[in-house]
VOBA-1610 file (N, C-alpha, C; in pm, whole numbers, padded with zeros to 5 digits, always signed):
BEGIN
Met+08230+08228+11820Met+08208+08224+11676Met+08305+08124+11613Lys+08253+08028+11539Lys+08336+07924+11481Lys+08408+07976+11358Pro+08539+07964+11354Pro+08611+08012+11236Pro+08586+07923+11116Asn+08589+07982+10998Asn+08570+07908+10874Asn+08697+07921+10791Gly+08804+07868+10844Gly+08932+07875+10776Gly+09013+07752+10809Pro+09132+07738+10750Pro+09213+07620+10777Pro+09257+07615+10922Gly+09256+07496+10981Gly+09297+07481+11120Gly+09212+07563+11213Asn+09278+07637+11299Asn+09209+07725+11394Asn+09217+07871+11353Tyr+09238+07898+11224Tyr+09245+08036+11178Tyr+09110+08103+11198Thr+09114+08233+11224Thr+08992+08312+11245Thr+08964+08390+11118Asn+08851+08362+11054Asn+08818+08409+10921Asn+08749+08545+10928Val+08798+08642+10850Val+08738+08775+10851Val+08594+08773+10801Leu+08557+08677+10716Leu+08420+08669+10667Leu+08323+08634+10779Asp+08370+08560+10880Asp+08285+08525+10993Asp+08255+08645+11084Phe+08330+08752+11066Phe+08310+08872+11147Phe+08246+08984+11065Gly+08196+08950+10947Gly+08117+09047+10869Gly+08184+09104+10747Ala+08310+09072+10721Ala+08374+09121+10598Ala+08308+09057+10477Arg+08302+09130+10367Arg+08237+09080+10246Arg+08339+09051+10134Gly+08441+09134+10124Gly+08539+09112+10017Gly+08481+09127+09878Asp+08377+09214+09867Asp+08312+09233+09737Asp+08362+09356+09663Gly+08461+09425+09721Gly+08517+09543+09657Gly+08432+09667+09669Val+08312+09655+09730Val+08219+09767+09743Val+08192+09798+09891Thr+08162+09695+09968Thr+08136+09713+10111Thr+08262+09760+10182Asp+08247+09853+10276Asp+08360+09895+10358Asp+08386+09786+10462Asp+08495+09714+10447Asp+08527+09602+10535Asp+08615+09641+10654Thr+08640+09771+10672Thr+08734+09813+10776Thr+08693+09761+10914Asp+08569+09789+10956Asp+08526+09752+11091Asp+08522+09600+11110Ala+08480+09527+11008Ala+08473+09381+11020Ala+08612+09320+11037Ile+08708+09370+10960Ile+08845+09319+10973Ile+08903+09359+11108Gln+08874+09482+11152Gln+08924+09525+11282Gln+08866+09439+11394Arg+08737+09403+11386Arg+08677+09314+11487Arg+08749+09180+11490Thr+08786+09131+11374Thr+08858+09003+11369Thr+08994+09014+11436Ile+09067+09120+11404Ile+09199+09140+11466Ile+09185+09152+11617Asp+09087+09232+11663Asp+09067+09251+11807Asp+09034+09119+11876His+08951+09035+11811His+08914+08906+11867His+09037+08816+11885Val+09119+08809+11781Val+09239+08725+11787Val+09335+08777+11893Tyr+09350+08908+11899Tyr+09439+08966+12000Tyr+09389+08935+12141Ala+09257+08949+12163Ala+09199+08928+12296Ala+09213+08784+12343Arg+09211+08688+12250Arg+09224+08548+12289Arg+09369+08508+12312Gly+09462+08601+12292Gly+09602+08575+12322Gly+09691+08558+12202Gly+09634+08564+12081Gly+09712+08549+11959Gly+09646+08452+11864Gly+09705+08437+11746Gly+09651+08348+11644Gly+09658+08411+11507Thr+09585+08351+11412Thr+09590+08392+11273Thr+09459+08455+11228Val+09468+08575+11172Val+09356+08640+11105Val+09362+08598+10959Tyr+09258+08528+10911Tyr+09262+08464+10780Tyr+09173+08538+10681Phe+09231+08570+10562Phe+09162+08638+10454Phe+09143+08542+10337Pro+09022+08489+10315Pro+09000+08409+10195Pro+09014+08495+10070Phe+09054+08434+09961Phe+09062+08506+09834Phe+08923+08548+09788Thr+08910+08672+09744Thr+08787+08720+09679Thr+08828+08795+09553Pro+08757+08777+09443Pro+08800+08837+09316Pro+08796+08989+09313Ala+08721+09052+09407Ala+08711+09198+09406Ala+08796+09263+09513Gly+08849+09188+09609Gly+08932+09244+09714Gly+08852+09303+09828Tyr+08924+09339+09934Tyr+08865+09393+10056Tyr+08884+09545+10058Arg+08772+09618+10057Arg+08778+09764+10054Arg+08796+09818+10197Ile+08897+09903+10215Ile+08926+09966+10345Ile+08900+10116+10325Ala+08785+10163+10375Ala+08741+10300+10343Ala+08733+10391+10465Lys+08737+10336+10584Lys+08722+10418+10704Lys+08847+10505+10724Pro+08830+10634+10758Pro+08948+10719+10781Pro+09034+10666+10896Ala+09162+10692+10889Ala+09254+10651+10994Ala+09222+10724+11124Ala+09241+10653+11235Ala+09223+10712+11368Ala+09355+10774+11414Glu+09349+10895+11467Glu+09470+10960+11520Glu+09525+10881+11638Thr+09437+10841+11731Thr+09477+10761+11847Thr+09371+10653+11872Val+09409+10549+11944Val+09318+10445+11990Val+09355+10414+12134Ala+09259+10429+12223Ala+09282+10403+12367Ala+09403+10482+12418Gly+09418+10604+12368Gly+09527+10691+12413Gly+09662+10661+12351Lys+09669+10565+12259Lys+09796+10530+12195Lys+09797+10579+12051Ala+09913+10623+12005Ala+09926+10674+11868Ala+09890+10565+11768Cys+09810+10602+11667Cys+09763+10505+11568Cys+09793+10556+11427Arg+09712+10651+11380Arg+09723+10706+11245Arg+09717+10599+11136Ser+09631+10499+11155Ser+09614+10398+11051Ser+09468+10357+11045Gln+09428+10305+10930Gln+09289+10262+10911Gln+09262+10131+10983Leu+09354+10037+10974Leu+09349+09914+11052Leu+09466+09915+11149Tyr+09449+09852+11264Tyr+09558+09852+11361Tyr+09558+09722+11440Ile+09675+09688+11489Ile+09691+09575+11580Ile+09714+09633+11718Pro+09631+09596+11817Pro+09648+09650+11952Pro+09787+09621+12005Ser+09823+09690+12112Ser+09957+09674+12167Ser+09953+09675+12319Asp+10060+09622+12375Asp+10083+09629+12518Asp+10227+09675+12535Thr+10286+09654+12650Thr+10426+09691+12669Thr+10504+09571+12717Ala+10634+09573+12692Ala+10720+09465+12737Ala+10715+09452+12889Arg+10695+09564+12957Arg+10694+09562+13104Arg+10576+09482+13158Ser+10467+09475+13079Ser+10346+09406+13128Ser+10360+09255+13119Gly+10451+09205+13034Gly+10462+09062+13013Gly+10342+09004+12939Asn+10268+09090+12868Asn+10140+09052+12806Asn+10149+09053+12654Trp+10266+09037+12599Trp+10283+09047+12455Trp+10209+08935+12382Lys+10177+08961+12255Lys+10100+08867+12175Lys+10177+08825+12048Asn+10129+08717+11988Asn+10185+08663+11864Asn+10071+08659+11762Ile+10076+08747+11663Ile+09967+08765+11567Ile+10016+08734+11426Cys+09930+08669+11347Cys+09958+08643+11206Cys+09841+08694+11122Leu+09871+08768+11015Leu+09773+08807+10916Leu+09804+08728+10789Gln+09707+08650+10739Gln+09740+08558+10630Gln+09630+08552+10526Gly+09670+08568+10400Gly+09579+08547+10287Gly+09582+08404+10240Glu+09492+08374+10146Glu+09474+08235+10105Glu+09588+08181+10021Met+09645+08266+09934Met+09751+08217+09847Met+09861+08321+09832Pro+09982+08279+09793Pro+10092+08375+09780Pro+10061+08483+09677Val+10120+08599+09699Val+10103+08714+09609Val+10200+08701+09492Gly+10150+08722+09372Gly+10238+08723+09256Gly+10306+08859+09242Gln+10438+08860+09237Gln+10512+08984+09222Gln+10517+09025+09074Leu+10579+09137+09049Leu+10600+09188+08913Leu+10468+09205+08839His+10374+09278+08900His+10251+09314+08831His+10284+09390+08703Ala+10193+09387+08607Ala+10211+09460+08482Ala+10175+09607+08503Tyr+10250+09675+08589Tyr+10228+09817+08608Tyr+10266+09889+08479Gln+10182+09977+08437Gln+10197+10040+08307Gln+10309+10145+08308Leu+10391+10143+08205Leu+10497+10242+08189Leu+10494+10296+08047Leu+10545+10416+08032Leu+10564+10469+07897Leu+10685+10402+07835Asp+10694+10408+07701Asp+10811+10349+07638Asp+10928+10448+07644Glu+11041+10409+07585Glu+11162+10489+07597Glu+11152+10625+07531Lys+11056+10641+07439Lys+11035+10771+07374Lys+10923+10851+07441Gly+10875+10801+07555Gly+10772+10872+07628Gly+10633+10857+07569Arg+10612+10754+07485Arg+10482+10734+07423Arg+10393+10650+07513Trp+10263+10682+07511Trp+10168+10610+07595Trp+10124+10482+07526Pro+10099+10376+07604Pro+10041+10255+07545Pro+09901+10286+07490Ala+09849+10194+07413Ala+09722+10218+07345Ala+09601+10199+07435Thr+09621+10149+07556Thr+09507+10122+07644Thr+09552+10127+07790Glu+09457+10131+07880Glu+09485+10126+08024Glu+09491+09980+08068Phe+09596+09943+08139Phe+09607+09807+08190Phe+09555+09804+08333Pro+09443+09737+08359Pro+09393+09731+08497Pro+09486+09647+08584Leu+09499+09686+08712Leu+09578+09606+08804Leu+09499+09480+08839Pro+09557+09364+08825Pro+09481+09241+08850Pro+09458+09219+08999Ile+09351+09150+09031Ile+09331+09098+09166Ile+09329+08947+09153Asn+09446+08887+09169Asn+09458+08743+09158Asn+09519+08681+09282Asn+09512+08759+09392Asn+09552+08711+09524Asn+09474+08796+09625Cys+09502+08783+09752Cys+09424+08852+09856Cys+09468+08998+09865Val+09380+09089+09824Val+09412+09232+09816Val+09326+09309+09916Leu+09391+09393+09996Leu+09324+09494+10077Leu+09358+09629+10014Phe+09255+09702+09970Phe+09282+09829+09905Phe+09209+09942+09978Ser+09277+10054+09991Ser+09221+10171+10058Ser+09170+10271+09955Asp+09057+10333+09985Asp+09015+10448+09905Asp+08997+10572+09992Trp+09069+10573+10106Trp+09076+10693+10190Trp+09212+10757+10167Glu+09211+10885+10133Glu+09336+10955+10106Glu+09383+11028+10231Ala+09503+10996+10275Ala+09558+11054+10398Ala+09597+11200+10377Pro+09600+11279+10485Pro+09652+11416+10475Pro+09799+11415+10433Glu+09839+11516+10362Glu+09980+11527+10325Glu+10065+11563+10446Asn+10188+11512+10448Asn+10286+11552+10548Asn+10415+11589+10475Arg+10432+11718+10449Arg+10550+11766+10379Arg+10655+11824+10474Thr+10617+11853+10598Thr+10704+11935+10684Thr+10749+11865+10812Ala+10694+11749+10846Ala+10727+11684+10974Ala+10768+11539+10949Pro+10890+11516+10899Pro+10930+11379+10864Pro+10928+11283+10982Asn+10950+11334+11105Asn+10958+11243+11220Asn+10821+11210+11279Ala+10714+11265+11223Ala+10580+11234+11273Ala+10544+11090+11239Arg+10454+11032+11318Arg+10404+10899+11287Arg+10331+10907+11153Pro+10361+10816+11059Pro+10301+10827+10926Pro+10157+10776+10925Trp+10075+10834+10840Trp+09945+10777+10810Trp+09968+10647+10734Ser+09886+10545+10760Ser+09907+10418+10692Ser+09777+10339+10683Leu+09779+10238+10598Leu+09664+10150+10588Leu+09655+10061+10712Ile+09770+10012+10760Ile+09772+09928+10880Ile+09896+09959+10961Ser+09884+09947+11093Ser+09999+09966+11182Ser+09981+09883+11307Val+10089+09871+11382Val+10083+09824+11521Val+10081+09948+11608Leu+09987+09953+11703Leu+09977+10072+11788Leu+10107+10097+11863Asp+10133+10222+11889Asp+10246+10261+11973Asp+10229+10196+12111Ser+10339+10154+12171Ser+10330+10089+12302Ser+10294+10187+12413Gly+10316+10318+12389Gly+10294+10415+12495Gly+10411+10425+12591Asp+10519+10350+12566Asp+10637+10349+12652Asp+10753+10406+12571Glu+10800+10524+12606Glu+10904+10590+12527Glu+11035+10511+12523Leu+11068+10442+12632Leu+11194+10369+12638Leu+11185+10233+12569Leu+11065+10175+12563Leu+11045+10045+12502Leu+10933+10059+12397Pro+10968+10091+12273Pro+10865+10127+12174Pro+10781+10010+12124Phe+10824+09887+12154Phe+10755+09771+12097Phe+10629+09738+12175Gly+10517+09724+12102Gly+10390+09690+12163Gly+10341+09552+12128Leu+10411+09483+12036Leu+10374+09349+11993Leu+10501+09267+11982Glu+10498+09145+12036Glu+10619+09065+12034Glu+10646+09004+11897Asn+10544+08939+11839Asn+10561+08871+11711Asn+10450+08911+11615Leu+10488+08950+11493Leu+10391+08974+11387Leu+10441+08903+11261Thr+10352+08822+11203Thr+10380+08756+11076Thr+10273+08800+10977Val+10314+08837+10855Val+10221+08875+10749Val+10253+08790+10628Arg+10153+08715+10580Arg+10175+08624+10466Arg+10065+08643+10362Asn+10103+08638+10237Asn+10008+08623+10126Asn+09907+08737+10117Leu+09950+08859+10145Leu+09860+08974+10137Leu+09920+09082+10049Glu+09834+09150+09975Glu+09873+09268+09898Glu+09796+09387+09951Leu+09867+09494+09988Leu+09807+09617+10038Leu+09827+09727+09935Arg+09717+09797+09900Arg+09723+09906+09802Arg+09668+10033+09865Val+09744+10142+09857Val+09698+10271+09907Val+09665+10362+09789Val+09591+10468+09819Val+09535+10554+09715Val+09644+10625+09634Leu+09631+10615+09502Leu+09707+10703+09413Leu+09605+10792+09343Asn+09594+10916+09391Asn+09499+11012+09337Asn+09554+11069+09206Pro+09481+11057+09095Pro+09535+11107+08968Pro+09555+11258+08965Asp+09494+11331+09060Asp+09518+11475+09067Asp+09656+11505+09125Arg+09708+11413+09207Arg+09841+11432+09267Arg+09947+11349+09194Met+09912+11223+09170Met+10004+11124+09114Met+10121+11094+09207Tyr+10094+11096+09337Tyr+10184+11039+09438Tyr+10099+11004+09560Pro+10135+10897+09632Pro+10057+10860+09751Pro+10091+10949+09870Thr+09995+10965+09961Thr+10018+11040+10085Thr+10016+10948+10206Ser+09986+10821+10186Ser+09978+10725+10295Ser+10083+10617+10278Ser+10134+10567+10389Ser+10216+10447+10387Ser+10125+10325+10380Ala+10178+10213+10338Ala+10099+10090+10336Ala+10100+10025+10474Ala+10218+09996+10530Ala+10227+09923+10656Ala+10333+09986+10746Asn+10295+10020+10868Asn+10386+10075+10967Asn+10399+09974+11081Phe+10507+09895+11077Phe+10528+09792+11179Phe+10644+09828+11271Arg+10668+09957+11288Arg+10778+10003+11372Arg+10767+09947+11514Asn+10646+09930+11567Asn+10627+09891+11706Asn+10617+09740+11727Thr+10672+09664+11633Thr+10678+09519+11643Thr+10820+09476+11675Ser+10836+09391+11777Ser+10970+09348+11815Ser+11026+09246+11717Arg+10942+09152+11672Arg+10986+09048+11578Arg+10889+09047+11460Leu+10943+09056+11340Leu+10860+09072+11222Leu+10900+08973+11113Ile+10801+08900+11060Ile+10822+08809+10947Ile+10720+08847+10840Val+10767+08870+10717Val+10679+08904+10605Val+10716+08813+10489Glu+10615+08743+10434Glu+10638+08647+10327Glu+10533+08661+10217Asp+10576+08657+10092Asp+10485+08654+09977Asp+10382+08765+09983Cys+10429+08889+10000Cys+10342+09006+10013Cys+10386+09116+09917His+10294+09210+09894His+10325+09325+09810His+10257+09449+09868Phe+10327+09562+09862Phe+10278+09688+09916Phe+10286+09792+09804Gly+10169+09835+09755Gly+10170+09921+09638Gly+10054+10017+09633Leu+10009+10049+09512Leu+09915+10158+09487Leu+09789+10107+09419Thr+09683+10188+09422Thr+09555+10149+09363Thr+09550+10176+09213Arg+09648+10246+09158Arg+09652+10274+09015Arg+09790+10243+08959Asn+09795+10233+08827Asn+09923+10220+08760Asn+10009+10344+08782Val+10142+10324+08776Val+10233+10437+08795Val+10236+10529+08672Ala+10180+10482+08561Ala+10163+10567+08444Ala+10025+10536+08387Ser+09940+10638+08378Ser+09800+10617+08344Ser+09771+10666+08202Phe+09729+10573+08117Phe+09684+10610+07984Phe+09558+10697+07992Thr+09469+10662+08084Thr+09342+10733+08097Thr+09365+10881+08128Phe+09455+10909+08223Phe+09477+11047+08267Phe+09600+11110+08202Gln+09674+11031+08122Gln+09795+11081+08056Gln+09890+11144+08158Lys+09907+11073+08269Lys+09994+11120+08376Lys+10080+11004+08426Ala+10198+11039+08478Ala+10287+10940+08537Ala+10317+10977+08682Leu+10363+10880+08759Leu+10395+10900+08900Leu+10490+11018+08916Ala+10457+11108+09009Ala+10536+11229+09029Ala+10625+11216+09152Ala+10728+11302+09160Ala+10810+11307+09281Ala+10721+11336+09400Asn+10751+11271+09513Asn+10661+11274+09629Asn+10714+11369+09737Pro+10644+11480+09763Pro+10685+11570+09871Pro+10633+11528+10008Ser+10549+11424+10012Ser+10484+11382+10137Ser+10553+11257+10191Tyr+10583+11254+10321Tyr+10659+11144+10380Tyr+10572+11020+10395Cys+10607+10914+10321Cys+10534+10788+10329Cys+10627+10676+10283Ala+10588+10553+10316Ala+10673+10438+10283Ala+10584+10318+10253Gly+10641+10221+10181Gly+10568+10098+10154Gly+10560+10011+10277Leu+10676+09976+10334Leu+10682+09890+10452Leu+10785+09946+10549Ile+10739+09986+10666Ile+10828+10032+10773Ile+10843+09917+10870Ala+10964+09865+10880Ala+10989+09749+10966Ala+11021+09796+11109Ser+11072+09704+11190Ser+11085+09728+11334Ser+11188+09834+11370Asp+11166+09896+11484Asp+11255+09999+11537Asp+11388+09936+11581Asp+11481+10021+11620Asp+11609+09978+11676Asp+11585+09889+11798Gln+11679+09796+11823Gln+11674+09701+11935Gln+11570+09591+11915Asn+11525+09572+11789Asn+11438+09458+11762Asn+11517+09328+11774Asp+11445+09218+11779Asp+11510+09088+11792Asp+11537+09020+11658His+11447+09047+11557His+11455+08960+11440His+11355+09008+11336Gln+11405+09025+11213Gln+11320+09065+11101Gln+11357+08977+10981Ala+11257+08908+10925Ala+11283+08817+10814Ala+11182+08842+10703Phe+11231+08846+10577Phe+11148+08878+10462Phe+11178+08781+10349Arg+11072+08733+10284Arg+11089+08644+10169Arg+10984+08675+10064Ser+11029+08706+09943Ser+10942+08738+09831Ser+10844+08849+09869Val+10900+08970+09890Val+10821+09086+09930Val+10852+09201+09835Gly+10746+09268+09787Gly+10764+09378+09694Gly+10702+09507+09742Val+10759+09620+09698Val+10701+09752+09720Val+10708+09830+09589Gln+10612+09921+09572Gln+10612+10002+09450Gln+10541+10134+09472Gly+10609+10244+09432Gly+10542+10372+09418Gly+10548+10465+09535Phe+10637+10443+09633Phe+10641+10526+09753Phe+10766+10615+09757Lys+10760+10715+09844Lys+10880+10798+09865Lys+10994+10709+09914Tyr+10966+10627+10016Tyr+11060+10526+10064Tyr+10996+10389+10041Gly+11072+10293+09992Gly+11018+10159+09970Gly+11016+10080+10100Phe+11130+10015+10131Phe+11147+09943+10258Phe+11227+10031+10352Val+11185+10041+10478Val+11261+10111+10581Val+11303+10006+10683Phe+11433+09980+10692Phe+11486+09868+10769Phe+11574+09915+10885Gly+11583+09828+10985Gly+11679+09843+11095Gly+11766+09719+11102Glu+11821+09694+11220Glu+11915+09584+11238Glu+11844+09448+11240His+11925+09342+11242His+11874+09204+11247His+11781+09173+11130Thr+11805+09232+11013Thr+11719+09210+10898Thr+11783+09107+10805Val+11705+09005+10770Val+11749+08905+10673Val+11640+08894+10568Ala+11678+08901+10440Ala+11580+08895+10332Ala+11630+08803+10222Asp+11540+08716+10171Asp+11575+08626+10062Asp+11553+08690+09926Tyr+11443+08765+09911Tyr+11411+08826+09782Tyr+11326+08949+09807Leu+11373+09063+09758Leu+11297+09187+09767Leu+11283+09246+09628Tyr+11164+09298+09600Tyr+11137+09363+09472Tyr+11096+09507+09502Val+11167+09604+09445Val+11137+09744+09472Val+11134+09820+09341His+11024+09892+09318His+10997+09952+09188His+10938+10092+09209Asn+10989+10190+09133Asn+10934+10326+09134Asn+10927+10387+09273Cys+11037+10381+09346Cys+11047+10450+09475Cys+11159+10554+09465Glu+11145+10663+09537Glu+11252+10763+09537Glu+11376+10707+09607Glu+11354+10632+09714Glu+11462+10561+09783Glu+11409+10421+09813Gly+11472+10320+09755Gly+11416+10186+09759Gly+11436+10113+09890Ile+11562+10093+09930Ile+11597+10024+10055Ile+11663+10128+10144Val+11598+10161+10256Val+11645+10269+10343Val+11675+10211+10481Phe+11798+10229+10528Phe+11835+10184+10662Phe+11835+10303+10758His+11767+10286+10871His+11779+10387+10976His+11883+10345+11078Asp+11904+10214+11091Asp+11999+10162+11189Asp+12032+10018+11152Ser+12154+09977+11177Ser+12188+09835+11169Ser+12322+09814+11236Ser+12326+09837+11368Ser+12450+09811+11441Ser+12476+09661+11449His+12368+09579+11451His+12380+09435+11433His+12364+09407+11284Leu+12451+09328+11229Leu+12460+09308+11084Leu+12328+09261+11024Ser+12290+09324+10912Ser+12177+09279+10831Ser+12229+09219+10702His+12152+09124+10646His+12198+09051+10528His+12081+09034+10432Leu+12091+09098+10316Leu+11990+09089+10213Leu+12048+09007+10098His+11980+08900+10062His+12037+08807+09964His+12020+08857+09821His+11898+08893+09780His+11878+08934+09641His+11770+09042+09634Ile+11800+09147+09558Ile+11708+09258+09537Ile+11690+09278+09387Val+11565+09287+09344Val+11534+09330+09208Val+11485+09474+09217Ala+11558+09568+09158Ala+11529+09711+09172Ala+11512+09772+09033Gln+11394+09826+09006Gln+11366+09883+08876Gln+11307+10022+08889His+11363+10117+08816His+11308+10252+08806His+11298+10320+08944Asn+11406+10312+09022Asn+11413+10383+09150Asn+11516+10494+09139Lys+11486+10610+09197Lys+11582+10720+09192Lys+11709+10683+09266Ile+11692+10623+09385Ile+11805+10574+09465Ile+11770+10432+09508Ile+11864+10339+09497Ile+11833+10201+09534Ile+11855+10178+09683Val+11973+10214+09736Val+12004+10190+09877Val+12049+10322+09940Ser+11992+10353+10058Ser+12028+10480+10123Ser+12020+10465+10274Ala+12067+10570+10344Ala+12056+10581+10489Ala+11972+10703+10521Leu+11885+10691+10621Leu+11806+10807+10662Leu+11897+10924+10694Arg+11864+11040+10642Arg+11946+11159+10667Arg+11897+11239+10787Gln+11777+11205+10835Gln+11720+11273+10952Gln+11628+11174+11021Asn+11595+11202+11147Asn+11500+11116+11217Asn+11366+11120+11143Thr+11312+11003+11113Thr+11194+10992+11028Thr+11101+10884+11082Phe+10971+10913+11086Phe+10869+10819+11132Phe+10892+10773+11277Gly+10963+10855+11357Gly+10996+10815+11493Gly+11120+10728+11502Leu+11187+10703+11389Leu+11308+10622+11384Leu+11431+10713+11385Gln+11535+10668+11455Gln+11655+10748+11467Gln+11750+10721+11351Ala+11807+10826+11296Ala+11908+10813+11191Ala+12041+10779+11255Ser+12070+10650+11265Ser+12186+10602+11339Ser+12316+10620+11260Lys+12426+10626+11333Lys+12558+10630+11271Lys+12609+10489+11239Asn+12540+10387+11290Asn+12588+10250+11278Asn+12500+10171+11181Ile+12548+10153+11059Ile+12471+10081+10958Ile+12564+09979+10893Tyr+12548+09853+10929Tyr+12632+09744+10880Tyr+12543+09643+10808Phe+12572+09618+10680Phe+12490+09522+10608Phe+12566+09467+10488Gln+12514+09355+10437Gln+12567+09295+10315Gln+12450+09268+10222Ile+12468+09300+10094Ile+12370+09265+09991Ile+12441+09177+09888Asp+12399+09052+09880Asp+12467+08958+09791Asp+12451+08996+09645Ser+12333+09045+09607Ser+12314+09082+09467Ser+12198+09180+09452Ile+12223+09284+09372Ile+12119+09376+09328Ile+12112+09366+09176Asp+11998+09323+09124Asp+11973+09321+08981Asp+11885+09442+08950Phe+11936+09537+08871Phe+11864+09664+08858Phe+11846+09705+08713Glu+11742+09785+08690Glu+11723+09861+08567Glu+11716+10007+08606Pro+11796+10093+08546Pro+11800+10233+08588Pro+11677+10313+08548Gly+11605+10269+08446Gly+11485+10341+08405Gly+11515+10441+08296Phe+11475+10410+08174Phe+11496+10500+08061Phe+11366+10567+08020Ala+11254+10509+08062Ala+11123+10563+08024Ala+11064+10641+08140Pro+10972+10735+08114Pro+10903+10802+08223Pro+10833+10698+08312Pro+10808+10726+08441Pro+10817+10856+08507Pro+10960+10907+08523Asp+10982+11030+08483Asp+11115+11090+08489Asp+11167+11104+08631Ala+11077+11124+08729Ala+11120+11144+08867Ala+11187+11020+08925Tyr+11176+10906+08855Tyr+11226+10781+08910Tyr+11337+10720+08825Arg+11398+10801+08741Arg+11519+10754+08674Arg+11630+10745+08778Met+11712+10644+08767Met+11813+10618+08870Met+11918+10729+08875Gln+11943+10779+08996Gln+12048+10877+09020Gln+12168+10812+09089Tyr+12141+10733+09195Tyr+12248+10666+09269Tyr+12209+10521+09298Gly+12306+10432+09288Gly+12288+10298+09340Gly+12294+10298+09491Val+12385+10380+09545Val+12400+10397+09690Val+12411+10545+09719Asp+12331+10592+09814Asp+12337+10732+09858Asp+12375+10734+10005Asp+12500+10769+10034Asp+12554+10768+10170Asp+12649+10886+10188Pro+12598+11010+10176Pro+12688+11126+10178Pro+12761+11144+10310Asp+12705+11091+10421Asp+12769+11106+10552Asp+12860+10989+10585Asn+12875+10895+10493Asn+12966+10780+10511Asn+12932+10700+10637Arg+12804+10674+10656Arg+12760+10598+10774Arg+12743+10449+10747Met+12743+10410+10620Met+12726+10270+10585Met+12859+10196+10587His+12856+10076+10642His+12966+09981+10632His+12907+09860+10562Ala+12933+09846+10432Ala+12854+09752+10353Ala+12936+09690+10241Arg+12892+09572+10201Arg+12945+09504+10084Arg+12828+09472+09992Ile+12837+09513+09864Ile+12726+09500+09769Ile+12779+09446+09636Thr+12707+09350+09578Thr+12734+09305+09442Thr+12616+09348+09354Phe+12644+09408+09237Phe+12537+09460+09152Phe+12549+09410+09008His+12435+09411+08938His+12429+09373+08797His+12312+09446+08733Ser+12334+09508+08618Ser+12223+09571+08547Ser+12163+09471+08449Gly+12033+09448+08465Gly+11965+09353+08377Gly+11930+09412+08243Tyr+11914+09547+08240Tyr+11887+09616+08112Tyr+11930+09761+08126Pro+12024+09807+08043Pro+12098+09730+07944Pro+12191+09628+08012Val+12203+09512+07952Val+12267+09400+08019Val+12411+09432+08055Ala+12436+09435+08186Ala+12571+09453+08243Ala+12637+09585+08204Ala+12558+09681+08150Ala+12620+09803+08097Ala+12590+09927+08178Ala+12481+09930+08255Ala+12442+10053+08325Ala+12535+10080+08442Pro+12570+10205+08466Pro+12655+10239+08581Pro+12578+10227+08713Phe+12653+10216+08821Phe+12597+10204+08956Phe+12662+10313+09042Pro+12619+10438+09027Pro+12687+10549+09095Pro+12671+10541+09248Ile+12778+10578+09317Ile+12777+10581+09463Ile+12808+10723+09508His+12721+10777+09593His+12736+10912+09648His+12787+10897+09790Gly+12912+10940+09815Gly+12972+10916+09946Gly+13018+10772+09953Gly+12972+10702+10058Gly+13000+10558+10067Gly+13146+10525+10084Ala+13215+10597+10173Ala+13358+10572+10193Ala+13385+10432+10247His+13287+10372+10314His+13305+10238+10372His+13218+10134+10301Val+13179+10164+10178Val+13097+10073+10098Val+13185+10008+09991Ile+13186+09876+09989Ile+13254+09802+09883Ile+13147+09753+09786Ala+13147+09807+09667Ala+13047+09772+09566Ala+13120+09708+09447Glu+13082+09588+09411Glu+13149+09514+09305Glu+13048+09475+09198Lys+13088+09497+09074Lys+13004+09453+08963Lys+13013+09302+08950Phe+12897+09238+08928Phe+12896+09093+08912Phe+12963+09056+08781Met+13068+08976+08789Met+13141+08925+08672Met+13182+09040+08582
//
């Protein structure tokens, strides 16, 4: 099948995807991913469509005997086989961050109208609602997309290289719950991960004029972007945003980020491990209960390590004065077990340079106010 994309990219439209916002494109996109994987690697290309790609098929518990729990998946092998692949998922144009997600004003008043979320870049949106997981934090999370488990307990990585560019993933926000039950992307089983110009968020605004409801505290374990497990080789992020999850970014060691945007998460940047130094250059954090934290228990199959070493050059934050109330800032850093060894520079953008940056624990955290 001849691809209809730039260079040798393999176009999802050539495998039956419609991108009309109505057709269930799950199987067509999965066929494209499987084709690229089978040929040894390459780029799965998503042309821009004004209605987005609807992902409606329920997540599979397993695929070929390997743990999945995602609607779309990237096949996997093991390091022992020497058969690893290099896969790229790429949309047509970069994702614009800082969507006009609707918020109440400081007095809790609703805007006069509902602001629709724009589709002005390549959007994959799910309308399948995952089962809740309130009691098993270490279980594999339900997600819109994942890399399959390698099936090797000692070597969890099933894919050598994964790059994701120019894509926005949205998971269901049911107005009856007002919190998501699914993660957007679970890339724990990727050894090397690069994510650029992407956003991981919800299908509705975090505050709805139509339903007169705002995003609620989330009792179900889910995350926007789960990055690679411990012992990965390399994780790089540039212009990547998350919004509306229990955990925003879940990071391990060897993480380097140029720009991260995290909004309306209970815990925005969460480290499970970083014995090898991680370095985050700039974070924009708005309306998060906690901005930076360490996993307090094993979660999503990731170990809560004692070794967390990182530097954050700058956090520009707004603590949140307007509802949703569950996401007013409580801590800039939450490290009650004193497992972080970190240096952080912070600045409050509103109120300008005036908001406090509370630290819970953090005996080995050096936090300095900018200027």
